[in-house]
N, C-alpha and C positions, 0 to 999 in steps of 0.2 A: 452756516454749518451743521450739518444734523450730530447731536454729542452720539458720540461711542460709547456704549455703556460698561463695554471690556476695561476701559482706561481714563476712567474719569477724571478730570483737573491734572494731566500731566500736564507739566512744563518745560521738565529736565529729564534729557534721555542722555547714558553716557553708552557710546558705541566700543566695543571692542574693536570690531573689524574681524572678529573671528568666528565660526561657528561649528558645531559638531554635527559631522556629516556620516551620515551613512552609505557606505562604499560599497557594491556589488562585483564583485570579478565574476565574469559569466562564465566562463570556461570550467574554472573550481565551484562556483555557487557560494565560494567565501564570503562573507559579511563580515566588512570593517567597522569601526567608528571612530573616524578622525577628525582631529581638530586642523579644520581650515580656514583661509579667508573667504570672505563674503564676497559676491559680485557687486557692482556699484549700484547695479539696481535695487539690491538687497539694502545696502547702506543709504539711499536715498531713502527708501522704505520704513527706514528705522527713527531718518531723521524729519520723517513726515508724522511721525506719532506724537513729536515735543510740540504743545500748545495746540493741540485741534477744538480746544473750546477757549483757547486766548493766548496771548504771548506764553513762546516759549523758546526752549536751545537747545542743541544737540552736540554734546561735549565727544570729538573723536579722539581715540587716544590712538592714531595712528596720524602720518603726514599725508597732508593735500599730494604730495608726488606719488607716494606710496596708492593714493586713490587712483590719480590719472592714468600710473604707468603700470602697475601692478596686478589691480584687481577686474577680471572681466567684466565687460559692461553688463554680460546677463548669464545666471545660471545655467547649467548645462539641463539641457531640455530631458525630462523625466525619462521619455521613452528612451533615453540612449544609459539611462542608471538601474532599469531594473528588467526583471527578468520578463520573457516575450513569449511564454509558453501559452500561456491565456489569447494572446494576440493572433498569433502565427495559428493556432487549432482553430480560431473564429474563419480567419484566411481560408485557411485548408475547409473548414464546412463550406465557404462559398464557390470552391471549387477552383481556388488560384495556385495553382500546379506550382509556380514557382516563386518564392516569395523573394528570394534574394534580387531578381528583376522588376518587382514593384516599386512603383514611383511614391516612396514617402515623402510627405512634407520635409521631415528630418528622417534622414537614412538610419538608420541603426546600423552597428559596425556589422561586419562578415561574420566574426565570432560570436554577437550574439545572437545571431540567426543559426548559426549554425549549434549553438548551443541550446536552442529553443528547438529546434528539433531533433535533438539526441535526445532531449528530456522526455518530449511526446514520444520517440521511437522505443526508447527504453520500458516505458510505462503502459506500450502498446496501442497508443491512441493514433499513429502514425507510423504507415509501412513505407520504410524506403527500399526494401527489396525488387520492388516491381516499380523502378522509376521509367518515365514514358520517354517516348525516342524526342519529343519536342523539349528536353530538360529540364521535365520537371524535379523535386528535390522530395519526392514524397507525398503518399496520398493517404487520404485520414481513412481509418478503418472504422466497419459498423462500430464498434464501442467508444472510439473517437465521435463519431457523429452524435451518439449518444450524449456524450458527455457535453460534446457543444451547445446543447439544449440547455444546459443550467448556466446563467452566469454569475459562474462560480469561477475560483482558480481550478485550474484544471485536474490537479491533483487529487483535491478536492471533491471534485464532482466524479471522478472514478471509484474512491471510498466510499461516496454516498449510492452509485450502482452496484457494486459488490456489496454494501450492507446491506442492500434491497434484498439480492437473492439469498441472504442468509436471514432474512425477519431480525434483523438488529436495525434499521433505519432509524427507530427515533433516537436511539443510545449514540448512533455516528453521527445526527443533526449538531448534538449536545456536543463531539470532538470535534466538530469541523469549526463550533462556536469558540471552543477552548484554543485551536490553534490560531486562530485569526486574531486571537489578541495575544498579550502579554501573560505571563504565568499568574494566576489567581492566589498563589501562595506566597506569603508575606516573608520575606529574607532576614534570616534567622541571624544574619551578622550583623541587621542592623539594629540598633539599639533604638528605645525610643525616646523624644525632645526630653520628656520631663527625666528620665533618668539620666540624659547629661547635662541639663540646667541643674539638678540636686544635688545637694552633697552626698549620694550614696555609697555605700561602703561598694568593694569589690567584690567581695560578698554576696551582695541583691544584687548587682549589673550579672553576676555569673549566674545567679538564682535566677532572674529574670529571663537571661539568655534561654536557660536550660527548659524554662516553661514553654516558650514560644518553639523550642526544638522539640517537645512533647505535643504541641498542638499540632505542629506540622508532619511528625510522625505517624498521627491517627490515618492519615489520609493516605498511607504508602501502599502502594501496590506490584505486586512483583512481574508487573506486566509494562509500568513503566509510568512516565508521569503523565502521559494523555489518560491514561484511564485511571490514577490517581487525580486529575482533576476532574475526569467525568464523576466520578463518588462525590467529590465536592460540589459540582456542581447540583448531582440530583439532592443532597442534601439539603444546599439552600432553597432548593425549588420547593422542599415540603416545610421548610422552617417559613416560608412564607403562605403556601397553604391557601392561596387564590384571596386572600383579603383585600387585596386592590389597596391603589389609593397610597396615601401616605403610612398608614398601619403596614401595609405588606413593607415598603422599603425599612419604616424601624423596626420592623421583626428580622429583615434580612441583613441589617447594618448590625443588629443587636449580635444575630449567630454567627456573622464574619470576624467580629471582634473577641469573642468567644472562643473561635476555632484557628484561628491565625490566617484567615484569609481576609483579600485586600477589597474592601465594599466596594468600592467603584469600578476595577475591572469585574468584579462579579455581576455589578450590574450591568455594565456593557455587553459581560456573555449571555446573560440572561435576555436580553433585548435581540440580541442578536439571531439566538437562540430563537426566539417567536417569531422572527423575520424570513429565518432560513424554513421552519415548518412551514408557513404560508407558502412559500417560493416552492418547496417541493411536494408540496399536494397539488399545485398549481401544474407543475410541470411534469410530474411523475404520473399522476392520475392514477390509474388501477394499482399501480405498481407499488405505490407507497399503502402498501397494507399495515404495517403496525400505527400508523399516523392516523387513530381514530379521531382526533380533535384537530382543531386550526390552533389551538391555546396552547401553552404550556403545560404540562402533563405533571400534577404536582406530586404523582404518587412514583415519581421515577425510581424504582426500585433498582438495586445493586444489580448488576449483571451476574447470570449463573458462570459457572465455569466453562461451558460449551458458547455461551456468547460473550464471554471476555477473547476467547480463542479468537470467536469470526471477528470481534473489534478489531483484535490485533493484526490480523490477516487482512480487513480492509484497510485499516492504514497502512501497513506494508503492501498493498496492491499498489497505492500512491506514490508511495518512495522506492519504490524499487530500486532505482539510483542511485537511494541513499543509502547502501547498505554497508556494513561495515562489521570485520571481523577483527575479534581480539588476538593479537600476535604472540608468539610464545614469550615466556618469560626470558628476559636477556636477548634476545633479537633487534631488540631495538636498544639505542643507549640517551641519556639524559637525565634529568630526573625522575621521570613517570615512566622509565623505561618497563617495567611491568604492567602499567595498564592502558600500554599504545594499542591501538585500534590501527588499522588502515581500511580505506574506503574502496568502492569496488568502482569508482568512476578512476579512468588512468589520469586524469588532469590534475587527481591530488596524489601527490607523492610524499608529503608528509607524514608524519605520524600525527592522529587527532584523539582527545579523549574527551572521554564522560565529564559534562558541567558538573562541577561542583554542588550545584543547585538541583540537581537531578536527584530522582528518587533512586536509581540505580547507581549510584556514586559508591564506591567502597573503597578503601584504601587496601583491601587484602583482595588481591587479585584473584584470587580462587574464588571469589563468590562473584566476579565479573560474568555477564551471558558472554558467551563465545561467540552469538551473531546478534547485532541490533541494527534498527534503523532509525534515521533522526531527521526531524523536521530542518534543521540549518544549521551550517557553520559557523560560528561567530572567532575572529581571532581575538583574544585577550591577551593583554600588557601584564606580564609579571612585574614582582617588584626589583629585579635585577635588569630591567629594559628589555628582556628576549619579550617575543611573542608565542604563543600558541594557539591552535585551533580546535574549539572546543564544540564539541554536539548539544543542542538544544534537543527539547521534547523527544528525547531518546524512548524506543519501543523495544522490550526482547521481541527476538525472532528465533521460533523453532526453525532448524533448519532444514526439515520435511516441508514447511511453508513452501519454500523457493521456488523448489521445482515446481509446483503446483502452479502458483500464484506468477511465474516470470514465461508460463510455457509461449515460446512466438518472440520473446523478449530477445534481443541481440546482446543483453547480460547473462543469458543462459545457453551455453554450450555441450551440446549431446552429442555423445561418443558409441564407444562400443555398446551392443546388445548385449546382456550378461545371462550366462546360464543359470546363476547363482545372484539372488534368490530365485527359484523357478517362476517360468510362467503359472499365468492365473487367469481364470475366466472372470471377467467383469459384468457381472448381472446387470449392472446399473448400467455400462455402454456394450454390452453385448457385445463381447469382443473376447480374444486372446491377447491379453498385454502380456508383455515382456519388461525385463528391467533394462535401461540402458544408462550407464554411465553419466554421470553430469558435474560439469563445472561451474561457477558461477564467478561473473566481473572479470575484473581485465585482468587479476591477477590467478587467473585461475581455480581458483580454491575448490577444492574437491568436496561436494555434498552428496546427499545419501541419494541414491538411483531416483528416476523419474520412470513411470510407467507411460510405457506407448502401445497404442494398436501393433500388434507384433507381424501382421502380415506388411503392413505399408510401409512399417519401420525397415523391417528387413528389403523390401523389394527396391526403398529409395538408401539403404547404406551401401559406401562403397568401400567400404577398409573389409580388412580383417576380421571372422565373426567366429566365435564359440559354435554357431549355429550353421549345418552344412548346407542350408540354402531357405529359403524362404518357404519352401515344402513342410518347413519344421511345423509351421503355426497351424496345417492343416493337421499333421501328427497329434500334437497339445489339444485340439480341437476334436478331434477323434475320441481321446483319452477322458477329457470332460464328458463328452458327450455321455460314454459310458457311464461313468461314474457319475451320472444325475446330476452335475452341475452347471447345465445348459437348459436341457427341456424340466422344468418341475415335476412333469406327470412319470417320469422314469428314474423317480428316485428309488424306486424296488428293484430296480433290475442288477445292480450292481451286485446282490446276493445271490442272482442266479447264472452267473460268468462261471466259465471254467476254468480261467486264468485270469490274473491279475492285471488291470488295464496298464498298470505302471509299465509292462513290458512294451506296447508300444512307444515310447518316449525314451526307450533303452535303445534304441538303434538295432537291436538285433534283428537278423535277417530273416523274421517268422514269416512265413507265406500269410497270413490269417489277417497281421499288420500289413504287409506291404499291399494286398488287397483292398484293405479298408481305406489307409489313407490313400491312395491312388483313385478311388474313388470319389471322396473329398474332393482332391486335388483338381480331378478333369471336370467335376463340375461346380470348382469356385466356393466350395462351399466351407467356409470356417467361422460361420457365426449363427448362432439363433436365429437371426431373421433372414440371413440368407437360406437357411434351412428351411423355415416352415415356405417361403416363398418358392423353392424347389419343389417340395410338397405339394402347394397350392396349383402351381402353374406348367410343371414338367411331368413328375413322376412322382404318386403316392406312394409307390412301391421300392423309392430311392432307399439305399440300406438294408432293406429288409433280405437279402437272400444274403446279405457280407454280417449281417447279426447272428446268423444261424452257426457260424463255426465260431462264435462267443459263449455260446450258451450250452452249457448245462442238456444232456439229450432228454433226462426224466423232467426238464423245466421248461423244454422249449415251448409247450402250448402256454405254459403261463406267460411267460417273455413275450408272445405273439399276442397276449390279449391287453399286456401291459403297452407296447410297443404301438398297436393300432388303435389303442383308445389314446395315446398319446400324439399321436400323428394328426388323428380327426380332428382332436381338442384346438393343436396348434394349426391346421388348415382355417380351422371356425376362426381363432383370435386374426389370422394374417386377413382373410375377407372381411373382417369386420372392421380393421385398421384400413382396409383401401373402401372402404362404404359397398362391398358388393355383398356382404352377410344376407341371412334371409332377413325380410321384412313381415 
């Protein structure tokens, strides 16, 4: 028999019949680690480790009766104990509409499939609002198709795509490597073996723990654990400086020991980061702009403030269903009543807490962030035997990010269009935007209003509104047009007006207001592109007659020149956009 180099000369094995198992609850996503009985197959495997190179014996600390009567023959198949988002997304990409009816060799439980579909729907990779008549359980979105091209966890794939658009992909690759491993930071509560074996004084032990705490605190980041680990990865990369081979490993090991980092974990993170870099370059092609080299970038400088926000938003985009909000002090009982959070997931009804190992953990509830997102929930046992669910890989969330990143997700509920804040003209989208009341999660948390295209939202909104009708979008567009906020060539027009354009949105029955707004409404023009199209394809004199009533008599000729010049330039822009301009 070929000798196994990992267990040479082992002749005796003591089998307790127990193992620490990771148990995943599909509906809540809570992970717990429990001591459980092994299977008969696992017991036979343990016995087989004795005497591989010669005679040996296995001592079982349980009876043969327990083995034959209580132990399962085989361990539970892995597909029944893990989240299935990645499997379901790949099946959706293969146009399998009804996952529940698929003939799996070992069929997962309906609750697992439902939980996986819910996660994919919440983060925008599957749309369940348009199920087909054949009984489908959701269709993959265009974003989901892009994510399915990456052989990664669905959450991580979305993070990378969002980071690509924010031009922070290289940092995001490192963050995904961090999230795929255990924490690279050493536990400050664990004392080294040397301090336990030697007769050091209590003051010496406390001093060592304080030193470890200081080492760890140097990596503190206000945005949370993932960005703190990103700083450590960047610093370790610089310490290696591409020397290669044993010298690189030695430099990294020395750096980790001096700065409170786990060298073994950091090694795995760096290897995974290199693999992910190659993978992203191969799969994302031209979209992977920041990744200029296939290898590790040893000058991964700390991200600036804008990049930090973009990275935190990319994390949030992948964990929209793992958002939690801090409860008001005293609203929850228990020993940690002032530090309790509640999840946006309706299945998680119990309070959850930031893990003590997190950089965002603090005993002062006044310093805790109101909103956070987390990588996973782990159920931990306290000294009194009770359990508590703790958030790991916690990231700070700005409330304003939720409405933007969760657009289209069932987690975001949009309500009444608001007159305050006032509508604006968004030059990027070239549309009149209004504020809309919004709530988030199953508990209906009120968040900052979100901006939506005014005409579209008023046309689809069925409830009561402070706006009189969808015509109000034309009213606001008329105001922004005369203020020079729509067509940049009309910037000088406001100084020539005989009256403030504010009266357009004050709803006063002024004749010139009615005429101007009616002209826009009849033509269906409430955006810059619509106005250019109308000028170019229908009527170049559009709105010129209505303009006369708004301009001072002595300034009309000047206003006419400004208007006609603006019209011609925008007609030219429109034709160029359609490829019809002069060549």
